ZAVEXMAR-977789 format. One line per field, with one value per atom (N, C-alpha, C): atom name; residue number from 1; residue in one letter; x, y, z. Coordinates in steps of 0.2 Angstrom, whole numbers. Example, Ala and Ser with C-alpha at 12.3 -4.5 7.8 and 13.67 -1.06 7.14 Angstrom:
<recs>
at: (N	CA	C	N	CA	C)
i: (1	1	1	2	2	2)
aa: (A	A	A	S	S	S)
x: (66	62	66	64	68	64)
y: (-28	-22	-16	-11	-5	0)
z: (39	39	39	35	36	39)
</recs>
This chain:
<recs>
at: (N	CA	C	N	CA	C	N	CA	C	N	CA	C	N	CA	C	N	CA	C	N	CA	C	N	CA	C	N	CA	C	N	CA	C	N	CA	C	N	CA	C	N	CA	C	N	CA	C	N	CA	C	N	CA	C	N	CA	C	N	CA	C	N	CA	C	N	CA	C	N	CA	C	N	CA	C	N	CA	C	N	CA	C	N	CA	C	N	CA	C	N	CA	C	N	CA	C	N	CA	C	N	CA	C	N	CA	C	N	CA	C	N	CA	C	N	CA	C	N	CA	C	N	CA	C	N	CA	C	N	CA	C	N	CA	C	N	CA	C	N	CA	C	N	CA	C	N	CA	C	N	CA	C	N	CA	C	N	CA	C	N	CA	C	N	CA	C	N	CA	C	N	CA	C	N	CA	C	N	CA	C	N	CA	C	N	CA	C	N	CA	C	N	CA	C	N	CA	C	N	CA	C	N	CA	C	N	CA	C	N	CA	C	N	CA	C	N	CA	C	N	CA	C	N	CA	C	N	CA	C	N	CA	C	N	CA	C	N	CA	C	N	CA	C	N	CA	C	N	CA	C	N	CA	C	N	CA	C	N	CA	C	N	CA	C	N	CA	C	N	CA	C	N	CA	C	N	CA	C	N	CA	C	N	CA	C	N	CA	C	N	CA	C	N	CA	C	N	CA	C	N	CA	C	N	CA	C	N	CA	C	N	CA	C	N	CA	C	N	CA	C	N	CA	C	N	CA	C	N	CA	C	N	CA	C	N	CA	C	N	CA	C	N	CA	C	N	CA	C	N	CA	C	N	CA	C	N	CA	C	N	CA	C	N	CA	C	N	CA	C	N	CA	C	N	CA	C	N	CA	C	N	CA	C	N	CA	C	N	CA	C	N	CA	C	N	CA	C	N	CA	C	N	CA	C	N	CA	C	N	CA	C	N	CA	C	N	CA	C	N	CA	C	N	CA	C	N	CA	C	N	CA	C	N	CA	C	N	CA	C	N	CA	C	N	CA	C	N	CA	C	N	CA	C	N	CA	C	N	CA	C	N	CA	C	N	CA	C	N	CA	C	N	CA	C	N	CA	C	N	CA	C	N	CA	C	N	CA	C	N	CA	C	N	CA	C	N	CA	C	N	CA	C	N	CA	C	N	CA	C	N	CA	C	N	CA	C	N	CA	C	N	CA	C	N	CA	C	N	CA	C	N	CA	C	N	CA	C	N	CA	C	N	CA	C	N	CA	C	N	CA	C	N	CA	C	N	CA	C	N	CA	C	N	CA	C	N	CA	C	N	CA	C	N	CA	C	N	CA	C	N	CA	C	N	CA	C	N	CA	C	N	CA	C	N	CA	C	N	CA	C	N	CA	C	N	CA	C	N	CA	C	N	CA	C	N	CA	C	N	CA	C	N	CA	C	N	CA	C	N	CA	C	N	CA	C	N	CA	C	N	CA	C	N	CA	C	N	CA	C	N	CA	C	N	CA	C	N	CA	C	N	CA	C	N	CA	C	N	CA	C	N	CA	C	N	CA	C	N	CA	C	N	CA	C	N	CA	C	N	CA	C	N	CA	C	N	CA	C	N	CA	C	N	CA	C	N	CA	C	N	CA	C	N	CA	C	N	CA	C	N	CA	C	N	CA	C	N	CA	C	N	CA	C	N	CA	C	N	CA	C	N	CA	C	N	CA	C	N	CA	C	N	CA	C	N	CA	C	N	CA	C	N	CA	C	N	CA	C	N	CA	C	N	CA	C	N	CA	C	N	CA	C	N	CA	C	N	CA	C	N	CA	C	N	CA	C	N	CA	C	N	CA	C	N	CA	C	N	CA	C	N	CA	C	N	CA	C	N	CA	C	N	CA	C	N	CA	C	N	CA	C	N	CA	C	N	CA	C	N	CA	C	N	CA	C	N	CA	C)
i: (1	1	1	2	2	2	3	3	3	4	4	4	5	5	5	6	6	6	7	7	7	8	8	8	9	9	9	10	10	10	11	11	11	12	12	12	13	13	13	14	14	14	15	15	15	16	16	16	17	17	17	18	18	18	19	19	19	20	20	20	21	21	21	22	22	22	23	23	23	24	24	24	25	25	25	26	26	26	27	27	27	28	28	28	29	29	29	30	30	30	31	31	31	32	32	32	33	33	33	34	34	34	35	35	35	36	36	36	37	37	37	38	38	38	39	39	39	40	40	40	41	41	41	42	42	42	43	43	43	44	44	44	45	45	45	46	46	46	47	47	47	48	48	48	49	49	49	50	50	50	51	51	51	52	52	52	53	53	53	54	54	54	55	55	55	56	56	56	57	57	57	58	58	58	59	59	59	60	60	60	61	61	61	62	62	62	63	63	63	64	64	64	65	65	65	66	66	66	67	67	67	68	68	68	69	69	69	70	70	70	71	71	71	72	72	72	73	73	73	74	74	74	75	75	75	76	76	76	77	77	77	78	78	78	79	79	79	80	80	80	81	81	81	82	82	82	83	83	83	84	84	84	85	85	85	86	86	86	87	87	87	88	88	88	89	89	89	90	90	90	91	91	91	92	92	92	93	93	93	94	94	94	95	95	95	96	96	96	97	97	97	98	98	98	99	99	99	100	100	100	101	101	101	102	102	102	103	103	103	104	104	104	105	105	105	106	106	106	107	107	107	108	108	108	109	109	109	110	110	110	111	111	111	112	112	112	113	113	113	114	114	114	115	115	115	116	116	116	117	117	117	118	118	118	119	119	119	120	120	120	121	121	121	122	122	122	123	123	123	124	124	124	125	125	125	126	126	126	127	127	127	128	128	128	129	129	129	130	130	130	131	131	131	132	132	132	133	133	133	134	134	134	135	135	135	136	136	136	137	137	137	138	138	138	139	139	139	140	140	140	141	141	141	142	142	142	143	143	143	144	144	144	145	145	145	146	146	146	147	147	147	148	148	148	149	149	149	150	150	150	151	151	151	152	152	152	153	153	153	154	154	154	155	155	155	156	156	156	157	157	157	158	158	158	159	159	159	160	160	160	161	161	161	162	162	162	163	163	163	164	164	164	165	165	165	166	166	166	167	167	167	168	168	168	169	169	169	170	170	170	171	171	171	172	172	172	173	173	173	174	174	174	175	175	175	176	176	176	177	177	177	178	178	178	179	179	179	180	180	180	181	181	181	182	182	182	183	183	183	184	184	184	185	185	185	186	186	186	187	187	187	188	188	188	189	189	189	190	190	190	191	191	191	192	192	192	193	193	193	194	194	194	195	195	195	196	196	196	197	197	197	198	198	198	199	199	199	200	200	200	201	201	201	202	202	202	203	203	203	204	204	204	205	205	205	206	206	206	207	207	207	208	208	208	209	209	209	210	210	210	211	211	211	212	212	212	213	213	213	214	214	214	215	215	215	216	216	216	217	217	217	218	218	218	219	219	219	220	220	220	221	221	221	222	222	222	223	223	223	224	224	224	225	225	225	226	226	226	227	227	227	228	228	228	229	229	229	230	230	230	231	231	231	232	232	232	233	233	233	234	234	234	235	235	235	236	236	236	237	237	237	238	238	238	239	239	239	240	240	240	241	241	241	242	242	242	243	243	243)
aa: (R	R	R	F	F	F	C	C	C	T	T	T	R	R	R	K	K	K	R	R	R	N	N	N	V	V	V	G	G	G	T	T	T	E	E	E	I	I	I	P	P	P	Y	Y	Y	G	G	G	D	D	D	E	E	E	D	D	D	Y	Y	Y	Q	Q	Q	Q	Q	Q	A	A	A	F	F	F	N	N	N	Y	Y	Y	L	L	L	R	R	R	E	E	E	H	H	H	P	P	P	E	E	E	I	I	I	E	E	E	D	D	D	V	V	V	L	L	L	L	L	L	S	S	S	G	G	G	G	G	G	D	D	D	A	A	A	L	L	L	M	M	M	I	I	I	P	P	P	D	D	D	D	D	D	R	R	R	L	L	L	E	E	E	F	F	F	F	F	F	L	L	L	E	E	E	N	N	N	L	L	L	R	R	R	R	R	R	I	I	I	E	E	E	S	S	S	I	I	I	K	K	K	V	V	V	I	I	I	R	R	R	I	I	I	G	G	G	T	T	T	R	R	R	V	V	V	L	L	L	Y	Y	Y	S	S	S	L	L	L	P	P	P	Q	Q	Q	R	R	R	I	I	I	T	T	T	S	S	S	K	K	K	L	L	L	V	V	V	S	S	S	I	I	I	L	L	L	Q	Q	Q	K	K	K	Y	Y	Y	Q	Q	Q	V	V	V	L	L	L	Y	Y	Y	I	I	I	N	N	N	S	S	S	H	H	H	F	F	F	N	N	N	H	H	H	P	P	P	R	R	R	Q	Q	Q	I	I	I	S	S	S	T	T	T	Q	Q	Q	T	T	T	I	I	I	T	T	T	A	A	A	V	V	V	N	N	N	K	K	K	L	L	L	R	R	R	Q	Q	Q	A	A	A	G	G	G	I	I	I	S	S	S	L	L	L	G	G	G	N	N	N	Q	Q	Q	T	T	T	V	V	V	L	L	L	L	L	L	K	K	K	G	G	G	I	I	I	N	N	N	D	D	D	D	D	D	V	V	V	D	D	D	T	T	T	M	M	M	R	R	R	R	R	R	L	L	L	C	C	C	T	T	T	T	T	T	L	L	L	F	F	F	Q	Q	Q	I	I	I	G	G	G	I	I	I	R	R	R	P	P	P	Y	Y	Y	Y	Y	Y	L	L	L	Y	Y	Y	H	H	H	C	C	C	D	D	D	L	L	L	T	T	T	Q	Q	Q	G	G	G	D	D	D	A	A	A	Y	Y	Y	F	F	F	R	R	R	T	T	T	T	T	T	I	I	I	E	E	E	R	R	R	G	G	G	K	K	K	E	E	E	I	I	I	H	H	H	R	R	R	K	K	K	L	L	L	Y	Y	Y	G	G	G	W	W	W	I	I	I	S	S	S	G	G	G	L	L	L	A	A	A	V	V	V	P	P	P	T	T	T	Y	Y	Y	I	I	I	F	F	F	D	D	D	G	G	G	P	P	P	Y	Y	Y	I	I	I	R	R	R	K	K	K	T	T	T	P	P	P	I	I	I	N	N	N	K	K	K	D	D	D	Y	Y	Y	C	C	C	T	T	T	R	R	R	Q	Q	Q	K	K	K	D	D	D	G	G	G	T	T	T	Y	Y	Y	L	L	L	F	F	F	R	R	R	N	N	N	Y	Y	Y	K	K	K	G	G	G	I	I	I	E	E	E	W	W	W	V	V	V	Y	Y	Y	D	D	D	E	E	E	A	A	A	K	K	K	A	A	A	L	L	L	A	A	A	P	P	P	E	E	E)
x: (32	37	37	35	36	29	24	17	13	9	6	1	-2	-6	-4	3	6	3	0	-2	-8	-11	-17	-14	-8	-6	-7	-10	-11	-17	-21	-27	-33	-38	-44	-48	-50	-54	-61	-64	-71	-77	-76	-81	-84	-90	-94	-98	-102	-106	-111	-114	-118	-115	-109	-105	-104	-102	-100	-107	-112	-119	-120	-119	-119	-115	-109	-105	-107	-110	-113	-119	-123	-129	-127	-121	-119	-117	-113	-111	-117	-122	-128	-132	-132	-135	-131	-125	-120	-118	-122	-120	-114	-112	-106	-100	-100	-94	-94	-89	-89	-83	-79	-72	-71	-70	-69	-63	-59	-52	-53	-52	-51	-44	-43	-36	-36	-31	-32	-26	-22	-22	-21	-21	-20	-27	-30	-37	-36	-30	-30	-28	-27	-25	-31	-37	-43	-45	-49	-51	-55	-55	-59	-66	-70	-77	-78	-73	-74	-73	-68	-67	-73	-76	-81	-87	-88	-93	-93	-87	-86	-87	-84	-85	-92	-95	-102	-107	-106	-110	-108	-102	-100	-103	-103	-105	-113	-116	-124	-126	-121	-122	-120	-125	-125	-120	-119	-115	-108	-106	-99	-96	-92	-89	-83	-79	-72	-71	-68	-66	-58	-55	-47	-46	-40	-37	-30	-28	-21	-19	-13	-10	-2	1	8	9	4	5	9	9	13	21	23	29	30	25	26	23	18	15	12	16	13	9	10	6	-2	-3	-10	-14	-11	-14	-16	-21	-23	-28	-30	-35	-41	-43	-49	-50	-45	-45	-45	-42	-42	-49	-52	-59	-64	-63	-67	-66	-60	-58	-61	-61	-64	-72	-74	-82	-85	-81	-84	-80	-77	-74	-69	-65	-60	-55	-55	-51	-44	-42	-35	-33	-27	-23	-17	-16	-10	-5	1	5	10	15	19	26	31	37	42	47	52	59	60	67	66	71	70	71	75	76	70	65	58	54	56	53	56	52	54	51	53	49	42	41	34	30	33	30	27	32	30	25	25	19	13	12	6	4	9	7	4	7	4	-3	-5	-12	-16	-15	-19	-20	-14	-15	-19	-18	-22	-30	-31	-38	-41	-37	-39	-38	-34	-33	-27	-28	-22	-18	-12	-8	-3	-3	1	5	10	14	15	15	17	23	28	35	36	39	41	48	50	57	60	65	68	75	78	85	89	94	99	96	90	87	86	82	81	82	86	87	93	94	99	96	99	96	96	101	102	96	96	91	84	82	75	74	79	78	77	81	80	73	71	65	59	59	54	54	60	60	58	60	59	51	48	41	37	39	36	37	43	44	39	37	33	26	24	17	14	19	16	19	14	16	17	23	25	20	17	11	13	15	17	24	28	34	33	32	30	36	36	41	39	43	42	37	32	27	30	26	28	26	29	27	32	29	33	39	45	50	54	52	54	59	61	65	71	74	80	78	72	70	70	69	68	74	73	78	76	80	77	73	69	65	69	74	79	82	84	86	81	75	70	68	68	67	73	79	85	84	82	81	76	70	64	66	70	72	76	80	85	82	75	72	70	68	66	71	70	75	79	79	83	79	73	68	62	58	51	47	44	40	34	32	27	29	36	39	41	39	41	35	36	30	30	24	23	26	30	33	28	26	20	22	19	20	13	12	5	5	3	4	-3	-2	-9	-12	-19	-23	-23	-17	-16	-17	-16	-16	-11	-12	-8	-7	-1	1	7	7	14	19	25	31	34	32	35	35	37	37	30	25	18	15	17	14	19	25	30	35	36	41	45	51	55	55	54	54	61	61	68	70	66	68	69	69	71	65	59	53	51	46	43	35	33	26	23	18	14	7	6	-1	-4	-10	-13	-18	-21	-25	-31	-33	-39	-36	-29	-27	-25	-26	-25	-17	-15	-8	-6	0	3	11	14	21	24	29	33	40	41	48	52	56	61	66	69	74	71	65	61	60	58	56	62	68	74	77	75	79	78	83	81	76	72	66	68)
y: (61	63	58	52	46	43	47	44	48	45	49	54	52	56	63	64	70	76	75	81	84	80	83	87	86	89	97	100	107	109	105	107	105	109	108	103	98	92	94	95	97	92	88	84	85	85	85	79	80	74	72	76	74	70	71	67	60	60	54	50	53	49	46	50	47	40	41	35	29	30	25	22	26	24	20	22	18	11	10	4	0	3	0	-3	0	-2	-7	-8	-13	-18	-23	-28	-32	-32	-36	-33	-27	-24	-26	-30	-33	-30	-27	-25	-18	-14	-7	-5	-1	2	10	12	19	21	25	27	35	37	44	48	51	53	47	49	44	44	39	38	39	38	39	46	50	57	62	59	63	62	66	66	59	57	51	51	57	57	57	60	59	52	49	42	38	39	35	36	42	44	39	38	33	26	24	17	15	20	18	18	22	22	15	13	7	1	1	-5	-6	0	-1	-4	-5	-8	-16	-20	-27	-31	-28	-32	-31	-25	-24	-29	-33	-39	-37	-33	-31	-24	-21	-14	-14	-11	-10	-3	-1	6	6	11	12	18	17	22	22	28	28	30	31	33	28	22	17	19	23	25	32	37	44	47	43	46	40	36	30	32	38	40	41	41	42	35	30	24	24	27	28	23	22	17	19	25	27	25	27	25	17	13	6	4	7	5	6	12	13	8	6	1	-5	-7	-13	-13	-8	-7	-8	-6	-7	-12	-16	-22	-21	-16	-15	-21	-25	-31	-31	-26	-25	-18	-17	-11	-12	-8	-8	-2	-4	1	3	7	9	10	5	6	5	9	8	6	7	5	3	-2	-5	0	6	11	15	14	18	14	8	4	6	9	12	8	9	6	8	15	17	14	12	8	1	-2	-9	-8	-3	-2	-1	3	4	-2	-6	-12	-17	-18	-22	-21	-14	-12	-14	-14	-16	-23	-27	-34	-37	-34	-36	-35	-30	-29	-33	-38	-42	-40	-35	-32	-35	-37	-40	-34	-34	-29	-31	-27	-29	-22	-23	-17	-17	-11	-9	-5	-8	-4	-2	4	6	5	2	1	8	10	17	17	19	19	23	20	23	22	20	19	12	8	1	-4	-1	-6	-10	-13	-18	-24	-30	-36	-36	-34	-34	-30	-23	-19	-22	-24	-27	-33	-37	-43	-41	-36	-34	-31	-27	-24	-29	-34	-39	-43	-45	-49	-46	-39	-35	-34	-32	-31	-38	-43	-50	-52	-50	-52	-48	-42	-38	-38	-43	-44	-40	-38	-35	-39	-41	-45	-41	-42	-39	-41	-36	-37	-36	-30	-27	-24	-25	-21	-18	-11	-8	-5	-7	-3	4	9	16	19	22	25	30	30	35	42	44	51	56	62	67	69	70	72	68	61	56	51	52	47	45	50	48	43	42	37	30	29	23	19	12	7	4	0	-4	-10	-12	-18	-24	-25	-31	-31	-25	-24	-26	-24	-26	-33	-36	-43	-47	-45	-48	-48	-42	-41	-46	-46	-50	-57	-59	-66	-69	-64	-66	-65	-64	-64	-71	-75	-82	-86	-91	-95	-93	-86	-83	-81	-79	-77	-81	-81	-85	-83	-88	-86	-82	-82	-77	-70	-69	-62	-59	-63	-61	-57	-51	-47	-49	-47	-48	-42	-43	-37	-35	-28	-26	-19	-19	-13	-10	-4	0	5	2	7	9	14	16	10	10	5	-2	-4	-11	-11	-6	-5	-10	-13	-17	-24	-25	-31	-34	-40	-43	-44	-43	-43	-50	-54	-61	-63	-69	-72	-72	-73	-73	-66	-61	-55	-49	-51	-46	-49	-47	-50	-44	-45	-40	-42	-36	-37	-36	-37	-37	-29	-25	-18	-15	-19	-17	-14	-14	-12	-18	-17	-22	-23	-29	-30	-32	-29	-31	-33	-39	-42	-43	-40	-41	-47	-48	-54	-54	-49	-48	-49	-50	-50	-44	-38	-31	-30	-28	-27	-20	-18	-12	-12	-7	-7	-2	-4	1	2	8	10	13	8	9	15	15	20	27	28	34	36	31	32	34	31	32	39	42	48	54	58	64	68	71	75	83)
z: (-11	-16	-22	-21	-26	-27	-26	-27	-32	-36	-41	-38	-32	-29	-26	-27	-24	-28	-34	-38	-34	-29	-25	-19	-17	-11	-11	-6	-6	-9	-12	-16	-11	-12	-7	-10	-5	-7	-8	-13	-14	-12	-7	-5	1	2	8	10	15	17	12	8	3	-2	-4	-9	-6	0	4	4	5	6	-1	-6	-13	-14	-11	-12	-8	-2	3	-1	-4	-8	-14	-17	-23	-20	-15	-12	-10	-7	-5	-11	-17	-23	-27	-25	-28	-23	-21	-16	-18	-25	-27	-24	-22	-19	-11	-9	-2	2	-2	2	0	6	5	8	5	8	9	15	16	16	11	9	7	4	1	-1	2	9	14	20	26	30	30	33	41	44	51	53	48	50	51	50	51	59	62	69	70	76	78	76	77	76	68	64	57	54	57	55	57	63	65	60	57	53	47	44	38	40	46	48	49	53	55	48	44	38	33	33	30	33	40	43	43	41	40	33	29	23	23	23	25	20	14	9	10	14	15	20	18	23	26	22	24	24	29	29	30	26	26	27	30	31	28	24	23	26	29	34	34	36	37	44	48	55	59	58	62	61	56	56	57	55	55	62	64	70	74	77	81	87	89	95	93	87	84	86	87	89	97	98	105	107	114	116	113	112	109	102	98	91	90	94	94	95	100	102	96	93	87	81	80	75	77	83	85	85	87	87	80	74	68	64	67	65	59	59	54	54	49	49	47	43	40	40	42	41	37	32	28	30	32	34	28	29	23	26	26	28	22	21	16	18	25	27	34	36	43	49	47	52	54	50	51	57	59	64	71	75	81	87	93	99	99	97	97	92	87	81	84	88	90	95	99	104	101	96	92	88	86	82	87	93	98	100	101	102	97	91	85	85	86	86	91	97	103	102	97	95	90	88	82	75	74	68	64	58	55	51	51	48	42	37	31	30	25	23	16	13	6	6	2	2	-5	-6	-13	-14	-19	-21	-23	-19	-20	-21	-27	-28	-23	-20	-15	-8	-7	-1	1	-3	-1	-6	-12	-18	-17	-11	-10	-6	-7	-5	3	6	13	17	14	17	16	10	9	14	15	19	26	28	35	36	31	32	32	28	28	34	36	42	48	49	55	55	50	50	52	49	50	57	60	67	72	70	75	73	68	67	61	57	51	45	41	35	29	26	20	14	11	6	-1	-2	-9	-8	-14	-15	-22	-22	-28	-32	-38	-42	-42	-42	-41	-46	-44	-49	-54	-60	-65	-63	-58	-55	-58	-61	-64	-59	-62	-58	-53	-53	-48	-52	-57	-61	-57	-53	-49	-43	-42	-37	-40	-46	-49	-51	-49	-51	-58	-60	-66	-64	-68	-66	-65	-69	-68	-61	-59	-52	-47	-48	-43	-43	-49	-49	-46	-47	-43	-36	-33	-26	-24	-27	-25	-25	-31	-31	-25	-23	-18	-11	-10	-4	-3	-8	-7	-5	0	3	8	9	14	20	19	24	23	28	28	22	18	13	14	21	23	23	23	24	17	12	5	2	0	-3	-10	-13	-21	-24	-29	-33	-38	-37	-41	-45	-51	-55	-56	-53	-54	-59	-65	-71	-74	-78	-82	-85	-84	-88	-84	-83	-80	-73	-69	-62	-59	-53	-49	-53	-56	-59	-57	-55	-52	-58	-56	-60	-60	-64	-65	-72	-73	-80	-83	-79	-82	-84	-80	-81	-84	-84	-86	-90	-97	-101	-105	-105	-109	-116	-120	-127	-131	-137	-141	-141	-141	-141	-134	-129	-122	-118	-121	-117	-114	-109	-106	-107	-108	-110	-103	-101	-95	-97	-94	-95	-89	-87	-81	-81	-75	-75	-80	-82	-87	-95	-95	-102	-105	-102	-104	-104	-110	-111	-111	-109	-108	-109	-113	-114	-110	-106	-102	-105	-107	-110	-104	-102	-96	-98	-104	-105	-105	-107	-106	-99	-95	-88	-84	-86	-82	-84	-89	-92	-87	-86	-82	-85	-81	-83	-83)
</recs>
């Protein structure tokens, strides 16, 4: 509901094995690409044999050093983390899995069981959270989420300002509110449990929100400057207006 990719929900994905082979060939021809993320969608919602198809082909490319997977199943379907799945991930040396928890109440005993299986297989776990108005936009909730994740072996990685997805203005907080919450995580919880506050905007992509990357202008807009020096203006008043 709060992701720009929701525009693809319910549409047929027009990709087949030939398309994926072209992608593998591209990676093979560009050895400067060393890190590959399987995402989408949810990479762990496909059958085991299909997942193995991707992992096996990626591992045949010598220049690929790191394979990562993005998934929500640790929250939504922890039973998906079976012994067979874990053995496949181990076989192809999947090094990192990024989960997606937005609230501490999403962390169940089944989640902890699934996390333990992955950690015992040597897989590192991170988490991406979206800042959502009325759900987790308060300091106590965010502290509990980050500390609970950290305690069960998932390191908080990114805290996303809510995407500019059509129809989702009611989910968005202000950037100043997000900065206040993020600032109040430091000192109260372990530094390793503090995620990076990120804005994922058009053209600039993932850009940290801090004094070096995000400044407020006199007209109330925000100027984002990414690591390449590319600038983009965010009109918060327009983004928060009802659609």
